[in-house]
C-alpha positions as MATLAB code, in Angstrom:
seq = 'XXXXXXXXXXXXXXXXXXXXXXXXXXXXXXXXXXXXXXXXXXXXXXXXXXXXXX';
ca = [
    -129.989   -5.788 -108.627;
    -133.250   -6.377 -108.215;
    -135.289   -9.127 -110.389;
    -137.245   -6.304 -111.521;
    -133.895   -4.938 -113.164;
    -133.265   -8.016 -114.418;
    -135.837   -8.169 -116.290;
    -135.749   -5.350 -118.028;
    -132.045   -5.829 -118.981;
    -132.557   -9.222 -119.820;
    -135.814   -7.927 -122.233;
    -133.874   -5.311 -123.683;
    -131.418   -7.108 -124.426;
    -133.633   -9.725 -126.353;
    -135.115   -6.491 -128.343;
    -131.951   -5.835 -129.798;
    -131.086   -8.671 -130.514;
    -134.573   -9.155 -132.141;
    -133.607   -6.298 -134.174;
    -130.748   -6.996 -135.241;
    -131.810  -10.499 -136.631;
    -133.952   -8.407 -138.714;
    -131.753   -6.052 -140.247;
    -129.287   -9.629 -141.074;
    -132.605  -10.985 -142.702;
    -133.053   -7.578 -144.189;
    -129.587   -7.353 -145.704;
    -129.678  -11.314 -147.340;
    -132.703  -10.309 -148.292;
    -131.070   -7.137 -150.248;
    -127.763   -8.689 -150.850;
    -129.674  -11.872 -153.240;
    -132.239   -9.460 -155.029;
    -128.959   -7.176 -156.182;
    -127.366   -9.916 -157.486;
    -124.341   -9.052 -154.824;
    -121.997  -12.058 -153.501;
    -123.375  -12.941 -149.878;
    -120.320  -13.069 -147.628;
    -120.200  -12.686 -143.393;
    -118.152   -8.975 -144.055;
    -121.134   -8.236 -146.664;
    -123.741   -9.270 -144.675;
    -122.903   -7.158 -141.398;
    -122.069   -4.674 -143.329;
    -124.924   -4.313 -145.443;
    -127.224   -4.765 -141.937;
    -125.139   -2.539 -139.794;
    -124.249   -5.321 -137.043;
    -120.022   -6.910 -136.061;
    -119.238  -10.178 -137.740;
    -119.093  -11.761 -134.266;
    -123.155  -11.493 -133.976;
    -123.604  -13.387 -136.985;
];
């Protein structure tokens, strides 16, 4: 793998992580606004991320 390819893959992974992190923050806000119980499972389900990401 060339340095260029590696940099591209790293940038793609960072972008994916940033998008998932934002979905988690949005999910927390939504759950708080709705008065729902905030659990790992609820956040993961609402944010559409795996529990291991949290």
